[in-house]
N, C-alpha and C positions, 0 to 999 in steps of 0.2 A: 523346966530345965531339960526334961527328956525330949520335949518337942523341939527345942532349939538345937539340941545335939543331932537329931534326925535331919534337920534342915541343913546343918553344916556338913553332915555326912554326904548328903546328896550333891553338894557342891564339890566335895573332894572327889567323888566317884565320877566326875565329868559330866554331871547333869547340865544340859544346855537350856538357855532361855528360849522360849517360843519366839520365833522371828516375828518382827513387827510387819504387818502387811503394808505393802507399798500403796500409797494413795495416788490415785490418778491425778489428783490436783498438784502433786509435787513435781511432776514432769509434764511439760506441755505435749510431749509425744503421745502420752496416754490419755490426753484430754478427750473427753467424749465429743462426738460429732455435734450433738445438739448444743453443747456448751461453746464449742468453737464457732458455730454458726451465730450464736447469740453475741459472742465477742466481736465477730466480723461485722454483724449488722450494727452493733454499737459503734465500732470504729468508723464504719462508713457514714453513719449519721453524724458522728462528731466531726468527720472530715467535711461533710456538707455544711455543717453549721459554721465551721471555720472559714470555708470558702465563701459563704454568704455574708460574713461580717464585712462591713465597709472598711476600707483601708484609706489612710490619708495619702497625700501626694508624696511625702517623704518615704513611706514604705514602698510605694510603687517605684520610686527611683532606686531604692536599695535592691529590690528584686530584679530590676533590669530596665526600668523606665519604659514599660510597655505602653503603647499608645492606647488610651482608653477609648478613643473614637474609632479604632479599627474595627471594621465589620467582619464577622466570621465568614470563612470561605464557603462558597456554594458547593453543594454536592452535585454529582453528575445529573441526578434526576431533577434537582432544582434548576440547574442550568438549562436542561432540555425544556422544562416547563416554561421558564421565562422566555426562551427564544421562540417557542411555539406561540406563546401569548402575544409577543411583540409582532411576530409574523402575521398572526390573525388580525391584529389591530391595524396593521398597514394595509392588509387586503380590504378590510371593512372601509377604511378611509378612502382608498382608491375606488372602491365600488360606489361609495356615496358621491364622490366627485364626478365619476362617469355618469351617474344617474342625473345629477344636477345639470351637467353639460347637455344631456339628451332631452332636457325639458322636464325633469322630475322634481322641480323646486317646490317652493311653498305655494305658488299659484296654481299648481296642478290640482286637478279634481280628485286625484287619488287620495284616499284617506291614509292616515299614518300606518295602519296595519298593512295595507297593500304595498306601500313603499318599502317597509321593512322586510316584507316577504320577498319582494323583488331583489332587494339588496342581499338578503341571505342566499337566494338562489345564485346570484352572481358570485358570492363568496364560495359557495359549494362547488360551482363550476371551476373556479380558479384552483381550489384545493385539489379537486379531482385531476385537473391537468397537471399540477405539480407532482401528484402521486404517480400518475402514469409516466411522466418524464423521468422521475426518479427510479421507477422500476424498469425502464427501458422499453415499455410497450408503446410509447409515443416518442417519435424522434424530434429532438430539438433542431430547429432550422437555424443554424449558426453560420453556415458557409455563405449564405446569401448576404450576410451582414459584414463579411470580411472586406476591408478597404485596402487599397494599394498602400504600401509603406511609404513613409517619407524618405527623402534622400539620405538622411542621416540614420535611418533605422537599419540596424545590423545585429548580427549575433555578438553578444558581449560575453567574454569569459567570466563566469561567476565564481568558479572554484578551480584551482589548478591542481593537477596531479603529476607525479613524477613519471608515471608510465601510462599507457593507453587505458582510458576509462572503458570498462566493460558493461556497466549497468548504472542506471539512474532510477530513482523512484521518488514519488511525491506522497506526502500525507494527505488525508482527506480534507484538511483545512487549507491546502495549497500554500501554507506558510513555511513548512519544513521540507527539506529535501535530503536525499541520501544518494551517495555515489560510491562506487568501488572501482579499483583498478587492478592491473595485473601484478603489481608489487604487493598486493594484500592490504592496501590502504582502504579503509572505510571511513568516510567523512559524513558528518551530520551538519547541515548548514541551513542558514536562514535565506529564504528566497529573495527578500527585499535588500538586505544589507550585504549578503555574501559572507557573513561571519560564520566560521565553521569550527567544529571540534572533531577530534580524531578518536575513533574507537581503538582502544589498546588491546592487543591480543594478549591473553594470559600466557604464562609459561607452560611448558609441555606437561608438567605434573598436574597443573590445574585443568588443562584440557582433557587429560586422561581421566581425572576424577569427575569430569563432566560427561563422561561416556564417549569421548572422542577416540578414534582409532589412532594407534601409533603409526609412525612412518613405515612405509613399505619395506625399507631396508634399515637395519639397525645402525648403519653408518651414515645414513642420509638424514637431512633435516626435513621437517614437515613443510610441504609446499603451501604457501598462503595465497597463491594466485586465486583471486575471487572472480568467478564468471557470472554470477547472478545475484540479484537482491530482490527482496519482496518485503513490503511493510503492511502490517495488519490494518484493518479498517479503523480500529479504535486508536491506532498510532502507538500502541504500547510495545509491540514486538517488531523487531527487524530480523529477517532471516537472510543468511548468506550461504552460498555454496561455491565450491571450486574444485581444484585439482586434488585436494586431500580426501575426497570421497565422502565427506561428512556434511550434514546440514547444521549450521551453527545458528543458535538463537540468541539474540541480544535484547537487553532492556533499553529502550530508547530514552527513558528518563534518567538512568544512571550511566548509560553507555557501557554496561558491563556484560560480560559473557555469562549466559544463564545455563545453556544446555547444548549438547552436541547429539544429533540424531545420527546413528550409524546404521548401515544396512546396504547402502549402495556399494557396488563393486567397481564403479568407474567414476570419473569426475562428474560432479553435479553441475549440469549445464543450464538449468532453468528452474525458477521458483515462482509460485503465485499463491496468494491467499484467496480463498473463497470469500467474497464480499460479505461483510457483516457477521462472520463466523470466525472461530479460532482454527479452522481447518486449513492446513498448508499442504500444497502439492509440490512435489519435486520430481524433475526429470533428469535422467543421467545418460552417460555414454554406455551404460550397461543394458540399455534398451528397455528399462523398466521405469514405471512411474509409481511413486509411493505417496500415501496419504498419511499425514500426521495431525495430531491434536496438540497445539502448543500450550493449551491450558493444563491438560492432564499429562503432557510430556510423554505421549504414547504414540506408537505406530499402529495405524488403523487398518490399512489395506494396501494391496499391490495391484497394479494394472499392467497386464502384459498384452502385447500385440505388435509393437514396432519391431521391425527386423534389422534396424540399425540405430545409430545414436539418436537420442531425442534432443532436439535443438531449442525449441521454444514452446512455451506453455502459457495458457491464459484461461481465466475463469471469471464468471459473473456471479450473480446471486444464486442461481440454480445450481444443483449438483451436476453440472455438465462441464466438461473439460475439453479444451481445444489444444491439440499438440501437432507439431510437425517434426519429421525426422529425416535422416539421410536416406531412408528407403523410398523417397519420392512420394510419400503419402502424408496427408493431413487427416487426423482422426478426431472425431467428436465422441467423447466418452459419456455415457449415461451411467453414472457411478452406482446409484441404487439398483438399477436393472442389470448391472454387470455386462453391459453390451456396448458396442461401438459402431460408428459409421465410418467407413473408409472412403476418402476422397483422393483420387489420383490426379496429380497435376501433369499437364503436358510438358512442363519444363524439366530440365535435367535433374534439378534438386530444389526443394523448397528450403528457405533459410529462416523465415519468420512468419508469424501469424498473430492475429488479434481478433477479438469479438467486436462486431459493430452493434449487434443486439443478439437476442437469443436465437434468432433464425438466420442471421447473415454474419459473415466474417470475411476478413481480408488476409491475403498472404503475399509474400514477396519471394522472388526466386533468384537463383544465381545467374540466370540469363538476362537479368535486368527487367523482368516483367513483373507486373502487379496483377493479382487475380481477385475478383469479387465472387464470392460463393454464396449459395443459398442451401439451407438444410433440405430443400425439396429436390435438389439435383446433385448428382455426383460429379458433374463437370462444372467448371467455372461459368458463370452467367455473363461475365465480361472480363476481358483481358486487355491490359495496357502493355504493349511491347515497347522495349527500349525506353522505359520510364526514366531511367537515369543514364541515358547514352552520353558518351563523351562528346563535348562540343567546345568550341573556342570561346563562346560567350556565356560563361557561367553566371555572370553578375547581372544579367538581364532578367527582370521579373516577367513572368508569364502573364499575358492578359487574362483577366478574369472571365470565366465562362467561355473560353475559347474551345471550339470543338473540332478544330482542323486536325485531320489525320488521326482521329481517336478510335473510331469504332473497330475494336479488335484488330487494330493495326499499329504501325509504328507511331510513337508519340512524337519523336523528333529525329532528325538525321544524326548520324554519328555511329560510332562503333559501340557495341554492347558486349564484346567478347572479353574486354579487359576486366581484371579483378575489381577495378575501381567502379565499375558499373553494376556490380552485384547489389541487389537490394538487401541490405543488412539489417534493416529495422523498419517496422511499421507501427503506427500508433493511431488511436482514435480518441477524440474528445467524447467521453462516455455519454451515451444516449443522444448523440447528435449526428449530423451528416458531414462533419468535418474530420478528415483523416490526413495523415502525413506519412511520408516515406523518406528514408535516408539511405545513402550509399557513400561512396568515396569520390564521386565525380565532381564535387565542389558545390552542391546545392542540396537543400532540404526542400522537398516539394509538398505543397498543400493541395489536397484534392477534395472534391465534394461528391457525395453519393447521391445521385439523382434518384428520387423516389418514383418518378413517373415511368422511366424506361429501364430502371435498374442498371445504370451505367456509372462509370467513374469519369468525372470531368475535372480538368486542371483548374487550379485557382492561382497560386503564386509559387515562386521559387525564391528561397532565401539563400544567399551565398554562405557557404561554410566549408572551410578547407579541412580535410581529414576524413577518416572513417567514422561515420555516424553509427556507432555500435548500439546505441539505445536512445529511444525517444519517449517523451512523456508530455502530455497535455495537462494544463490546468482544467479544473471542472468548468470554469466559466468560459474557457476557450480564449482567454486574453493573453496567454503566453505559452510558449513551447520550450521545453528543455531538451538538450541533446548531449549525450555522452560521447565525446570526441577523442580519438586517438590516432597516433601515427600508424598503428597496426590494427588489423581486424580482431574481433573479440575472441575467436576460437583458434587463432593460429598466427603465423608470422609469414604468410605467403605473399604479402603485399606490404608496401610502406609508402607513406606520404611524408617526406622529410620536413616540409615546411608547415606541417600541422602542429597545433598546440594541444597537448594532452590536458583535458579538463572538462568541465561542465559549462556549456554555453547556453544562454537564454536569449530569446527573441520575443519581443512584444508583438501581439497581433491586434491591429487596430480594427475595432468593430463599431458599426453604426448603432444608433440607439434602436432598441426594439420597440417600435411604435405600437405593436399589437399587445404589448404587455400592459397591465393595469397598474403596475407598481415597479 
């Protein structure tokens, strides 16, 4: 009785019960890591068992009717391996056929091992030649295979633009093309069909969130005039630059704006990717060249040297950059060494340039001349004057391998003082001796780079009305693209009223390469 009274007294005095400890198992938040891991492994195993269970046709139809015969997509590595294997098999078959034609059949006294060794040496020689051509150390001889066009061969408008086209570009597979115009339109199109899709610019808030600069004046709108384009070697990224002073990065798969690189204080006039890398170079009217990494979205380096606006830029596999500017110089930049070679042109101003290989390059000037350069000399090794002189017969094709009036002299009669005779674009079929130049005189001219005397020789002239603001060759050399406009790329000081704004394509007829084994 006394013991019960004491117990009740403790309750009356406010005695509290000892709190019950919280079990980690009551709340999953406090669950031990090891226990969670065990549960995760068990759930994963259960999921694998469920996925491995066979399902009947009715269940497949309920889920979505997935085709059971559909094969999984190849990865990039698997695709490269398959293509390399097929390429090697074709080379082996061609080498075997050549060996049989030369008398290496069954009746030959050679034993099987000797024939296989000879075949392997042929395959190794072909692979070495392909590698040298791909790296640019051996020049592909394409110009000698160019045939005269048929009467109905002409430039065909592939894609139309509302205003003058300022830039065109091709993906590595030569199937997809890109073009931009002065009204800010960027199009992604198929080379064969011409079907195109438009890149949509995001609104101003999204652009600023992507690190873009705001308009120069609070009352003015952003200028979307695009002056340059560049597509990466893997085809994933498209870079554009223009009057808004930013370098814009786009995803070619979704056609969405990814990033804006800011830093230039003037319009971005030229862009190029270093082949096989995510490195992007941009040139601007602020006289600087900037290096970006599109994978890391970072600014890497600045290059200084030009005393006026940078107009054109080009780059191959090596970390070497070729630029021309309004300061009448062309510069070869060695980026790792932070050095540059300066080439001074005899013309009043250089307008465009491109690499032929690592040691030779081509330029076009506003006096209508084309210059061939070598890394070993600071002056042009060959000059074609009046390359796009005005004449009355624009539609006549030049005879192949004609050398009349060429050695550092006038190419043709006519005036070259007009704006329409300015060489506004040059292009080269990568790793070959075939080059092209464009102006506004009504023709696109094809040239060959002679390896014996280091000279430029004419091939053909394709009629095209308008300013050829940009040119691009296919890798095979079987067609050429031209970005055409009524006005020049960087101004409005000239106009061709009957020109059609758009992208034009012209096929190039080539003879069969008899020296090739496949």
